N, C-alpha and C positions, 0 to 999 in steps of 0.2 A: 278710456276703456272702450273697446269696440262693442257695438251692439250685437248681441247674440239672439238669434231668432228661435233656436231650439237647443235644448240640452238633453243629452242622453247618458245613461250609464250602460256600459257594455262589459260583458265577460268574454274573455278570449282564451283559447286552449292551445298550448303547445302539446299536441297529442302525440305521444311517444309509443312506438312499437319497434322492438329490436334495436333500441338506441337511436332510431331515426325519428324525425319530426315531420308531421304531415303539413304540407302547404297545398292550398287550393286556389285555382285561378278563376277570377270573376269573368263570366261570359260576356263577350263583346255584344252579343245579341240583346242583352238587358239594358244597354245604353246607360251604364252607371259610371260614376266618377273613377272607379278603380278598374274598369274593364281592361282585361288583358294582363293585369298584374296579379301576382300571387299574394295571398294573405294566409293567416291561420284561421281555423274555425272559430265561431263565436258570433255574438250579436247582442242586441239590446235586452235589457232586463225589463220585463213588464212591471207595471205598478203593482206592488204587493207580492211579486214573485221572489222566491228565495234565490240567491246568487247561484248556488250549486244546481238548483232545479233549472234555472235559465240556461246555464252552460251545458248541462246534460241534454236539454231539449235542442239547443242549437247544434250540438255535435251530431245528434241523431238525425235532425232535419237535413243538415248539409252533407253528411257522409254516410248515414245509415249505420254508424258504429255505436256501440255501447262503450262507455268509458268510466274509469275510476277517477274522480276529481282529486288532484293532489293539492299541494300548497301554492299560494300565490307567490310570485317572485318579482313582479314589476307592476307599477301603477303609472299610467301616463295619460296624456290628453292630446287630442288633435282637434283642429278647427277647420274642417272642410267647408267650402262654399258650395252649397247644393241648390241648384236652380235659383241662383242669385241671393240666397239666404245664408247667413253665417251661422253654422252650427258649432256646438262644443260637445265633444264626446269624451267621456272619462272612462278609460278602460283598465280593467284589472286582468292580468295575464296569469294563468295557472298552468303548472305542469300537470298533465293528465296522462292516463295510461289506458291502452286498449289491448285486448287479446287477439285482435284480428287486423290484417292489413287489407281486407276485402272492402274497399270503398265503393259506395253507390252514391254518386253525386246528385244533388238536387238540380233543378233547372237554372239556378242562378250561377252555377259554376260549370266550367267545361273541361277542366283538366286538374290532375292532382299529382303530387310527387311526394315520396318519402325521402327526405334528405338528411345527410349528415349535417347537424346544426353548425359545425365549424365551417361548412362550405356555403353558407347562406348567401354570400356575396356573388355567387355564380348564378343567381336566379333573379328574375325581374320581380322584386318584392315591392309592396306599397312602401312609401317613404318612411313612415313611422316605425316599421318593423326592424330596421337596421339596428337601432338603439336597443330594442327589445331582445334581439338575438344576442347582442353583446352582453347584456345583463344576464341572460339565460346561461351563456357560456361561463361567465365569471361566477355565477352562483353554483355551478357544478364542480368548481375546483376544490 
């Protein structure tokens, strides 16, 4: 078993407006592991924080949008190497809904797109999102 330096729980949103899903690109200026790649909104759950509160907070911080949190459709993990330390992140993905497409990105992101989820392969996504999009599409059939 590999030595894990840190473990996090994350909530992630497939934020839907008009049948399209929001993807946001990590800014290259932040010098992070996924710089230049698109991801969906979401992030870590603080100790003692409720899952839905954490996800609503992350959506608001990253996009300026309010959202209705729907049902989870996928749970996965990824193990990035961050500054020489092996992390384990356990993420739960939720379908979420918003009444607006007026995104106001935070400083950690530099672009966004509302995409048809069946066209996800046309975008430079973080690696672990490909499986999540496939699961999302099969859950909607």
